Every structure is written in structure tokens, then in C-alpha cells.
C-alpha positions as CSV (number, residue, x, y, z in Angstrom):
1,M,0.1,-3.2,34.9
2,K,-1.1,0.3,33.8
3,A,1.8,2.4,32.1
4,A,2.5,5.9,32.5
5,G,4.7,8.6,30.6
6,S,4.8,12.1,29.2
7,Y,4.9,12.4,25.4
8,S,8.7,12.7,25.3
9,E,9.0,10.0,27.9
10,I,7.2,7.6,25.9
11,M,8.8,8.4,22.6
12,A,12.2,8.4,23.9
13,R,11.3,4.6,24.7
14,K,10.0,3.9,21.2
15,A,13.0,1.4,20.3
16,E,12.7,-0.6,23.3
17,I,9.1,-0.7,22.9
18,M,9.1,-1.8,19.5
19,K,11.8,-4.1,19.8
20,S,9.8,-6.3,22.6
21,S,6.4,-5.8,20.9
22,V,7.9,-7.1,17.4
23,G,10.5,-9.5,18.7
24,I,13.1,-8.6,15.9
25,D,16.4,-7.1,17.1
26,Y,16.7,-4.3,13.9
27,S,20.2,-3.2,15.2
28,S,21.5,-6.9,14.6
29,Y,21.2,-6.2,10.8
30,A,23.3,-3.1,10.4
31,C,26.0,-3.5,8.1
32,G,27.4,-0.3,6.9
33,R,26.7,3.1,8.2
34,L,23.4,3.7,6.2
35,S,22.9,-0.1,5.2
36,F,21.3,-3.0,6.7
37,D,20.8,-7.0,5.5
38,Y,17.4,-6.7,4.0
39,E,17.3,-10.4,2.7
40,K,18.7,-11.6,6.0
41,M,16.1,-9.8,8.0
42,L,13.3,-11.6,6.1
43,D,14.7,-14.8,6.1
44,D,15.6,-14.8,9.5
45,S,11.5,-14.8,10.3
46,G,11.8,-18.5,9.1
47,Y,8.6,-18.9,6.7
48,S,9.1,-20.3,3.4
49,L,6.5,-19.2,0.9
50,D,4.9,-22.9,1.4
51,A,4.7,-22.5,5.1
52,I,3.3,-18.9,4.3
53,A,0.5,-20.1,2.0
54,A,-0.1,-23.2,4.2
55,I,-0.6,-20.8,7.3
56,Q,-3.0,-18.7,5.5
57,A,-5.0,-21.6,3.9
58,D,-5.7,-22.8,7.6
59,T,-7.7,-19.1,8.3
60,A,-9.1,-19.1,4.6
61,V,-7.0,-16.6,3.3
62,G,-5.8,-16.8,-0.1
63,R,-6.3,-18.8,-3.4
64,T,-8.8,-15.8,-4.3
65,P,-10.3,-15.7,-7.8
66,L,-8.8,-14.3,-10.7
67,V,-11.4,-12.5,-13.0
68,E,-11.1,-11.2,-16.6
69,L,-12.9,-8.5,-17.3
70,K,-14.1,-9.0,-20.6
71,N,-16.7,-5.8,-20.8
72,I,-14.0,-3.5,-19.6
73,T,-11.4,-5.1,-21.9
74,S,-14.0,-4.3,-24.9
75,I,-14.5,-0.8,-23.8
76,A,-10.5,-0.4,-23.6
77,G,-9.8,-1.6,-27.0
78,L,-12.5,0.6,-28.5
79,C,-11.1,3.3,-26.7
80,A,-7.7,2.5,-28.0
81,S,-9.1,2.2,-32.0
82,R,-11.0,5.7,-31.2
83,K,-7.2,7.1,-30.5
84,G,-5.6,5.6,-33.7
85,K,-4.2,2.2,-32.3
86,P,-6.7,-0.6,-33.5
87,G,-4.4,-3.5,-32.4
88,N,-4.2,-2.4,-28.7
89,G,-6.3,-3.1,-25.5
90,A,-4.6,-5.6,-23.6
91,R,-7.2,-8.5,-21.5
92,I,-7.8,-6.9,-18.1
93,F,-8.0,-9.2,-15.2
94,I,-8.4,-8.5,-11.3
95,K,-7.6,-10.8,-8.2
96,D,-10.6,-10.5,-6.3
97,E,-9.0,-10.1,-3.0
98,A,-12.7,-9.3,-1.7
99,A,-12.9,-13.3,-1.1
100,N,-10.6,-13.0,1.7
101,P,-12.4,-13.0,5.3
102,S,-12.3,-9.3,6.1
103,G,-12.7,-8.4,2.3
104,S,-9.3,-7.3,1.1
105,F,-5.8,-8.3,0.7
106,K,-4.7,-7.0,3.9
107,D,-5.7,-10.3,5.8
108,R,-2.5,-12.0,3.6
109,R,-0.5,-8.9,5.3
110,A,-2.3,-9.8,9.0
111,S,-2.3,-13.6,8.6
112,L,1.6,-14.2,9.6
113,S,1.5,-11.4,12.5
114,A,-1.7,-13.2,14.1
115,Y,0.4,-16.5,13.9
116,E,3.5,-15.7,14.9
117,A,1.8,-13.6,18.1
118,K,0.0,-17.0,18.7
119,Q,3.3,-19.0,18.5
120,K,5.3,-16.4,20.7
121,G,2.4,-16.2,23.3
122,Y,1.5,-12.5,22.9
123,P,-1.9,-11.8,24.6
124,G,-3.4,-9.9,21.4
125,I,-1.8,-7.9,18.7
126,A,-2.6,-4.2,18.1
127,A,-2.4,-2.2,14.8
128,A,-2.6,1.3,13.6
129,S,-4.7,1.5,10.6
130,S,-7.5,3.7,9.5
131,G,-8.3,1.2,6.8
132,N,-8.5,-2.5,5.7
133,Y,-5.6,-3.5,7.4
134,G,-7.4,-3.0,11.0
135,A,-10.3,-4.9,10.2
136,A,-8.0,-7.5,8.7
137,V,-5.8,-7.5,12.0
138,A,-9.1,-8.2,14.2
139,S,-10.5,-10.5,11.8
140,Q,-6.9,-12.9,12.2
141,A,-7.0,-12.1,15.8
142,A,-10.3,-13.5,16.0
143,K,-9.2,-16.8,14.4
144,Y,-6.9,-17.3,16.7
145,G,-8.5,-16.0,20.0
146,L,-6.3,-13.4,20.3
147,G,-7.3,-9.9,21.7
148,A,-7.2,-7.0,19.2
149,I,-6.8,-3.0,19.6
150,V,-6.6,-0.7,16.6
151,V,-5.9,2.8,16.9
152,Q,-7.2,4.9,14.2
153,E,-7.1,8.6,13.0
154,S,-10.7,8.8,12.5
155,F,-11.6,12.5,12.6
156,D,-10.9,16.2,12.4
157,S,-10.9,19.0,15.5
158,R,-14.4,19.3,14.5
159,G,-15.3,15.8,14.7
160,I,-16.2,15.2,11.1
161,E,-15.4,12.0,10.5
162,Q,-14.6,10.1,6.8
163,P,-17.4,7.8,5.9
164,E,-14.6,5.1,5.0
165,I,-13.1,5.1,8.4
166,A,-16.2,4.9,10.2
167,E,-17.1,2.0,7.9
168,K,-13.7,0.7,8.9
169,T,-14.8,0.9,13.1
170,R,-17.7,-0.6,12.3
171,A,-16.0,-3.7,10.6
172,C,-13.3,-3.5,13.4
173,E,-15.8,-3.8,16.2
174,A,-17.9,-6.3,14.5
175,Y,-14.9,-8.9,14.7
176,G,-14.4,-8.4,18.5
177,A,-11.6,-5.4,18.5
178,E,-11.3,-2.6,20.5
179,V,-11.0,0.3,18.9
180,L,-9.3,3.9,19.6
181,R,-10.5,6.5,17.6
182,L,-8.5,10.0,17.8
183,S,-8.2,13.1,15.9
184,V,-5.6,13.8,13.2
185,G,-2.4,14.7,14.8
186,P,0.9,13.5,15.9
187,E,-0.9,11.7,19.0
188,L,-1.5,8.6,16.8
189,F,2.1,7.5,17.7
190,Y,2.5,8.1,20.9
191,Q,-0.9,6.5,21.4
192,Y,0.0,3.4,19.6
193,L,2.9,3.1,21.5
194,L,1.7,3.6,24.8
195,T,-1.2,1.0,24.2
196,L,1.8,-1.8,22.9
197,L,3.5,-0.8,26.3
198,E,0.2,-1.2,28.4
199,T,-0.9,-4.3,27.2
200,G,1.9,-6.5,26.0
201,Y,0.5,-7.0,22.8
202,F,2.2,-8.0,19.2
203,N,2.8,-5.2,17.1
204,A,1.2,-6.2,13.7
205,S,2.9,-3.3,12.0
206,L,2.7,-3.2,8.4
207,Y,6.2,-2.9,7.7
208,T,7.4,-5.7,9.8
209,P,9.2,-8.9,7.8
210,Y,6.0,-10.7,8.2
211,S,3.5,-8.4,6.7
212,I,5.2,-8.2,3.8
213,L,6.2,-11.9,3.4
214,G,2.3,-12.3,3.2
215,I,1.8,-10.8,0.3
216,E,4.4,-13.0,-1.6
217,T,1.6,-15.2,-2.4
218,L,-0.5,-12.7,-4.1
219,G,2.0,-12.3,-6.5
220,W,3.1,-15.9,-6.2
221,E,-1.1,-17.1,-7.1
222,I,-1.4,-14.2,-9.7
223,A,1.8,-15.6,-11.7
224,N,0.9,-19.0,-11.8
225,E,-3.1,-18.5,-12.5
226,A,-2.1,-15.8,-15.2
227,K,0.0,-18.9,-16.7
228,V,-2.4,-21.4,-16.7
229,R,-5.5,-19.2,-17.6
230,T,-3.7,-17.6,-20.8
231,G,-0.4,-19.6,-21.4
232,R,2.0,-16.9,-20.1
233,F,3.0,-14.8,-17.6
234,P,1.3,-11.3,-17.3
235,A,2.9,-8.2,-19.1
236,A,2.0,-6.3,-16.3
237,V,0.6,-5.8,-12.7
238,I,-0.3,-3.2,-11.6
239,A,-0.8,-2.3,-7.6
240,T,-2.2,0.6,-5.8
241,H,0.7,2.2,-4.0
242,A,0.7,4.0,-0.5
243,G,3.1,2.7,2.0
244,G,4.9,0.2,-0.4
245,G,4.0,-2.9,0.9
246,N,1.8,-4.1,-1.6
247,V,4.1,-3.3,-4.7
248,T,7.2,-4.9,-2.4
249,G,5.2,-8.4,-1.5
250,T,3.5,-8.7,-4.4
251,A,6.6,-8.1,-6.9
252,R,8.7,-10.3,-4.9
253,G,6.0,-12.9,-5.1
254,L,6.2,-12.7,-9.0
255,I,9.9,-13.1,-9.3
256,K,9.7,-16.7,-6.8
257,A,7.3,-17.5,-9.4
258,G,9.3,-17.1,-12.3
259,A,7.7,-14.1,-13.5
260,S,11.0,-11.8,-13.1
261,D,9.9,-10.0,-16.6
262,T,6.7,-8.9,-15.6
263,K,6.6,-5.2,-15.2
264,M,5.3,-4.0,-11.7
265,I,3.7,-0.9,-11.9
266,G,2.5,1.3,-8.9
267,A,-0.6,3.5,-9.2
268,S,-1.7,6.1,-6.9
269,V,-4.5,8.8,-6.3
270,D,-3.4,12.4,-7.2
271,L,-3.4,14.1,-4.2
272,S,-0.8,16.6,-4.8
273,G,-1.2,19.9,-2.6
274,L,-2.7,18.1,0.5
275,H,-1.0,17.4,3.5
276,M,-2.0,14.1,5.2
277,A,-1.6,15.5,9.0
278,S,-3.0,18.5,8.6
279,D,-6.3,19.1,10.2
280,H,-7.6,21.1,7.4
281,D,-7.0,18.8,4.8
282,F,-7.6,15.7,6.3
283,N,-11.4,15.8,5.2
284,R,-10.5,17.8,2.0
285,K,-9.3,13.9,0.3
286,S,-11.9,11.6,-0.7
287,F,-9.5,8.8,-0.7
288,T,-8.0,7.5,2.9
289,T,-5.3,5.5,1.2
290,G,-3.6,4.6,-2.0
291,H,-2.6,7.9,-3.0
292,T,0.2,10.4,-2.8
293,G,0.2,11.7,0.6
294,F,1.3,8.3,1.5
295,S,3.3,6.9,-1.6
296,I,5.4,9.8,-2.6
297,P,7.0,9.9,1.0
298,F,7.0,6.4,1.5
299,T,8.8,5.9,-1.5
300,T,11.5,8.4,-1.0
301,W,12.3,7.2,2.7
302,P,10.7,4.1,3.7
303,D,12.2,4.2,7.0
304,R,10.0,6.7,8.0
305,S,7.7,3.7,9.3
306,D,6.7,2.5,12.8
307,V,9.6,0.1,12.4
308,P,13.5,0.9,13.0
309,R,13.7,-0.7,9.3
310,S,10.8,-1.2,7.0
311,A,10.8,-4.6,4.8
312,A,8.7,-2.3,2.5
313,R,11.1,-1.3,-0.3
314,P,9.2,0.1,-3.2
315,L,12.1,1.5,-5.0
316,R,13.4,-2.1,-5.2
317,Y,10.9,-3.4,-7.3
318,L,8.9,-0.6,-9.1
319,D,9.5,-0.4,-12.8
320,R,6.7,2.2,-13.3
321,F,4.7,4.6,-11.3
322,V,1.9,6.3,-12.3
323,T,-1.5,8.4,-10.8
324,V,-4.9,8.7,-11.5
325,T,-7.7,11.5,-10.2
326,Q,-9.9,10.8,-7.9
327,G,-12.8,11.2,-10.2
328,E,-11.4,8.8,-12.6
329,V,-11.7,6.4,-9.7
330,F,-15.0,7.1,-9.0
331,Y,-15.9,6.1,-12.8
332,I,-14.4,3.2,-12.9
333,T,-15.9,1.8,-9.4
334,Q,-19.2,2.7,-11.5
335,A,-17.9,1.3,-14.6
336,L,-17.1,-2.0,-12.5
337,A,-20.5,-2.4,-11.0
338,E,-22.7,-1.6,-13.9
339,I,-21.0,-3.5,-16.9
340,E,-18.7,-6.2,-14.8
341,G,-21.4,-6.6,-11.9
342,L,-18.6,-6.3,-9.3
343,E,-19.4,-3.6,-6.8
344,R,-16.1,-2.9,-5.1
345,G,-14.1,-0.6,-3.2
346,P,-12.1,2.0,-4.1
347,A,-8.6,0.7,-3.3
348,G,-8.3,-1.6,-5.8
349,N,-10.5,0.6,-8.1
350,T,-7.3,2.8,-8.3
351,S,-5.4,0.3,-10.4
352,L,-8.6,-0.4,-12.2
353,A,-8.7,2.8,-13.6
354,A,-4.9,3.3,-14.3
355,A,-4.8,-0.3,-16.1
356,F,-8.0,0.6,-18.4
357,A,-5.4,3.9,-19.3
358,L,-2.5,1.5,-19.8
359,A,-4.4,-1.2,-21.6
360,Q,-4.8,0.9,-24.3
361,D,-1.6,1.2,-25.3
362,M,-0.9,-2.6,-25.1
363,S,-1.6,-5.3,-27.6
364,R,-4.3,-7.5,-27.3
365,D,-2.4,-10.4,-26.7
366,E,-1.2,-9.2,-23.8
367,V,-2.7,-9.5,-20.3
368,I,-2.4,-6.7,-17.5
369,I,-3.7,-7.7,-13.8
370,V,-5.1,-5.6,-11.3
371,Q,-3.5,-7.4,-8.2
372,E,-6.4,-6.6,-5.9
373,T,-9.8,-5.7,-5.3
374,E,-11.6,-4.9,-1.7
375,Y,-15.0,-4.8,-0.3
376,T,-17.5,-2.0,-0.4
377,G,-20.0,-0.8,2.0
378,A,-21.8,2.4,3.3
379,G,-18.8,4.0,4.0
380,K,-16.5,3.1,1.4
381,H,-19.4,3.9,-1.6
382,P,-18.5,6.9,-4.1
383,M,-21.6,8.6,-2.9
384,A,-20.6,8.7,0.7
385,Q,-17.3,9.9,-0.2
386,L,-18.5,12.6,-2.7
387,N,-21.2,13.6,-0.3
388,L,-18.8,14.5,2.3
389,A,-16.8,16.2,-0.1
390,K,-19.5,18.7,-1.6
391,K,-19.9,19.1,2.6
392,M,-16.7,20.3,2.7
393,G,-17.1,22.6,-0.2
394,I,-15.7,20.8,-2.6
395,E,-17.0,21.1,-6.2
396,V,-18.1,18.0,-7.8
397,R,-19.0,17.7,-11.4
398,R,-18.3,16.0,-15.2
399,G,-16.0,16.8,-17.6
400,N,-12.4,17.1,-18.5
401,P,-10.4,15.0,-15.4
402,E,-7.4,17.2,-16.0
403,E,-9.2,19.6,-14.4
404,N,-9.3,18.3,-11.3
405,K,-7.7,19.9,-8.4
406,P,-7.4,18.0,-5.0
407,G,-8.9,19.5,-2.4
408,S,-11.0,22.0,-4.4
409,T,-12.7,19.9,-7.6
410,I,-13.4,16.6,-8.3
411,V,-13.6,16.0,-11.9
412,I,-15.7,12.9,-13.0
413,P,-14.7,11.9,-16.5
414,E,-17.8,11.9,-19.0
415,R,-16.4,9.6,-21.7
416,P,-13.9,6.6,-20.9
417,E,-11.5,7.6,-23.5
418,Q,-11.1,10.5,-21.0
419,I,-9.2,8.4,-18.0
420,A,-5.5,8.3,-18.3
421,V,-2.4,7.9,-16.3
422,K,0.3,10.6,-15.6
423,D,4.0,9.2,-14.8
424,I,6.0,9.9,-12.1
425,D,9.5,10.3,-12.6
426,L,11.1,7.5,-10.8
427,G,14.5,8.8,-11.4
428,R,13.7,11.9,-9.4
429,L,12.2,9.8,-6.5
430,K,15.7,7.8,-6.6
431,T,17.5,11.2,-5.8
432,S,15.2,12.0,-3.3
433,Y,15.9,8.4,-1.7
434,L,19.4,9.2,-1.9
435,K,19.4,12.6,-0.2
436,N,16.9,11.2,2.7
437,I,19.8,8.5,3.5
438,V,22.8,10.6,3.2
439,S,21.4,13.6,5.4
440,S,23.8,13.0,7.9
441,I,26.7,12.3,5.7
442,D,29.4,15.4,5.3
443,R,31.9,13.7,2.7
444,I,31.5,10.7,0.4
445,E,34.5,9.1,1.8
446,D,32.4,8.8,5.2
447,I,30.4,6.2,2.9
448,E,31.9,2.6,4.1
449,A,32.2,0.1,1.5
450,A,29.2,-2.4,2.8
451,D,26.8,0.9,1.9
452,W,27.3,1.0,-1.9
453,D,26.0,-2.5,-2.8
454,F,22.6,-1.6,-0.5
455,L,22.1,1.7,-2.1
456,A,22.6,0.1,-5.7
457,M,19.8,-2.5,-4.9
458,E,17.9,0.2,-3.2
459,T,17.7,2.3,-6.4
460,R,18.3,-0.4,-9.0
461,L,21.2,2.2,-10.5
462,S,24.6,1.1,-11.2
463,E,27.3,1.6,-8.1
464,E,28.6,4.2,-10.7
465,E,25.4,6.2,-10.9
466,V,24.6,6.1,-7.1
467,C,28.3,7.4,-6.3
468,S,27.6,10.4,-8.9
469,R,24.6,11.3,-7.8
470,L,25.5,11.0,-4.2
471,T,28.2,13.1,-5.0
472,K,26.3,15.9,-6.5
473,I,24.1,15.8,-3.3
474,I,26.9,16.3,-0.9
475,E,28.0,18.9,-3.0
476,E,24.9,20.5,-2.9
477,Q,24.5,20.3,1.0
478,S,28.0,21.5,2.0
């Protein structure tokens, strides 16, 4: 039956549409005025780690190779020596997730949603994605004989499209999905809700428990494979950070494998100054995900997602958060291809650029693992992105990457030792999160008893520190 409704009418039905399309009553997990039972929400999915691994194995998802980058590790050691750190240069590994059916770790996220949709009798699955996730949903839907619809923000008001998004359109359609291509703007979520309402499809949101639990197998595999290969758990695992699910699922898998001392590091491309919902800025960025335009907002307010309570909670798991520049990612992408014989796409190479810099501050007997790679293709190749940048009037040149200016200049390093990371202050992000969650609170006394433990877990701060920060925030608001 064809659904009808204005923008305001459809948006007013958001909660109803989301509940019927996901099958989760999010209101049942509310605890206090601000909190919800996060672990119960995940546990109620009914899937153990072993069960998820078996489901994924049945559709050829997971169990991907762990590859040591010996040549890149050697160069990191040389760079460390030149900087006066002769004993440094940690061993760098990558989990080659390009070996998954659609070519990225997003198959893990889509696998459980597709399985759940099939079990519950949904006719198909839908997702809002301009990147790898859409292809993963389409691929997994095909394996289960389900319909698939992917809603994309694809181009600006002039009809100029991102080559990487065009590549994902091609991939989604190759797997049999219908792709709804939109211009950048607020109509994306409206169109997605309308699609769910009209089709009765399962909402394969990136932020449901099914999506996050599907990534836990990745963290679990990394921990166990590293221990077999090196005799120990990795010192650090680095994940490209956008909406928070990658960090959350991987960290939870590491913990379940016993690698609780492994540092979880998030890495994003620095696109500060560019607005992701801006028609003007849409094509002035050379990365469609894994950048600060997503990672900062979703870290400080995870429930801005398309479900009432996001299962991606990055502040619970991040030990460190760093950024790299666009030019540094392009440089390491080419280096990976030319000296390791692995041509891979930009998402995982964001983490690889950061890992290359971080390895130089770690000893040679330590291990740092980049937890994903993604397939590459014509639209995902650096030349396609750089050609669009030039078309948009952005200067592309070699030089010092510190001179990079998002939307204006892309500076590709001249030498590997120029690759560096910049730390994002997690303390500041935690304060921003607390400001967002208490925006409706007038007095500290309005916070209920159940909320204090939740906020401490959310921020990894003591209840005393949470109280101190909240008191100051509320005083400043009054």
C-alpha cells in the first residue's frame, strides 16, 4: 500500500515507524530521566558471540586475514631512528576486511540485520548509506533472498557527485538493490522513513544492537589471531572513527577475548571547518566517512542517530582519539600499494596513516593493528578524489601536511616522516557530551539516582567527576 504524508506528518511518526521497522521497543530500556539499560538492550537481541560468528560464517563473512606490513614497519622504524628514537617502530598489522563478500568490514554489521530480517519475515531490508554499508546490506540481502533499498546522499544541487559515492551506487545495484539517490539536505531522513513505511522493510540502521554486535567478532578475531601470531595481545588497535559503531563493536570484541589492556584508538580525517549537511561543502571534502564531520558530533551526542537509542557509544571505549590530514591518507594509500602490494580504499588507510605515526612512539616489540581495510575501485581511488578536488577549485600540492586546510588545500607529504597525528581532547568531548545530555535539566537535583552510574559508564569518569562537571554546566546554563 502506498503511504502518503507531508514532511511534518512523516517526521511526527518517526518513533512509530522506527519501532515497527526494527522490532525494538526502546522505551522499555529507560531507567532514569537521562539513562537507559545499554547492556540489556544488547543482550535482548538474543545473539551470543559464538552464534554471531556462526551466522557470519554461513554467508562467508569474517575470518579475514591478519597481514603484517613488514615493509611499512621497517620505514616507520627508520623514521623513528631519524627522530632520535632508535628503539622504536612497532610492528604494524592490518585486518584485511576487504576479503569480506562486499569488500569491507561493513558486511559484519549487515550480516546480523539480514539474518534477523529473514527470521522475522520482513520482505527486505533498507539502509541510509552513501558508503560501504549500503553495498554490504545489498550483498547480505542477496544471500538471504531479501529485497534491498539503499537511500543515498549522492550529489549537490548542481548535480556534481562524489566519485566514491558513485562507485557505491554501482556496487549496490550490482548486488540487486534499488538505490534512491538524493541531493544533500534534510530530505534524506524523511525519504528513508517514507521508504520504511511504504515497503515494510527491516531497518538495517548502523546504530541498532544487531549492527554493533556484528562487529564484535572483528575485535575477537584480532585479539586471538594476534596472540597466536605474536604471543601476546596487541598493545593498541586503531579504528577509523565516524559514527562510533566501529570503535564500539571492535572494543567490545577485544574485551570479550580477554584483551582488556589493549588500547582502543580512534582515528579520523581532519575536515574541521566543513559542514557535512552543507550543499556548498558537500564536494569540498575528499572523504565520505571516517572524518571529523561525523566523529565529533556522534561522539558528543550518539543518540543523534536514526534510532532512539544508539548502540554505538564511543566514549565508553575510546582510550585515545587522533586525526590525520587528507594528504597523509592519500600518501599512505599509495605507499600501501607500492611497497606492500595491497591496493585498498581510503577508510582503513585513515587508520593506517595514524598507525604509521603512532608506531614510531612505540617499541619494536609492540604490536599495533589497523582493524580494517576496504576494497578500492575507480571511484575510491585517490586520483578520482583528487581530480574532483581540483575541479572544485581546491589546491592540491606536495609539501608539509601541517599546511592542509580542509576545503581549500590538500597537501600531500613529501617524506614519510612528515606523517603525524593530532590528539583530540577526550576530556573536552566528555564535557560536550554531558552538556548535550543535560540540556533539558534545570537543577542537579533533577538527575535521578539511576542516571549517575549510566553517565559514569558513558564517560569513563567517576561519579564525583561527573557531578562536578554537571554542576558547572548547569550553573553556566542558568
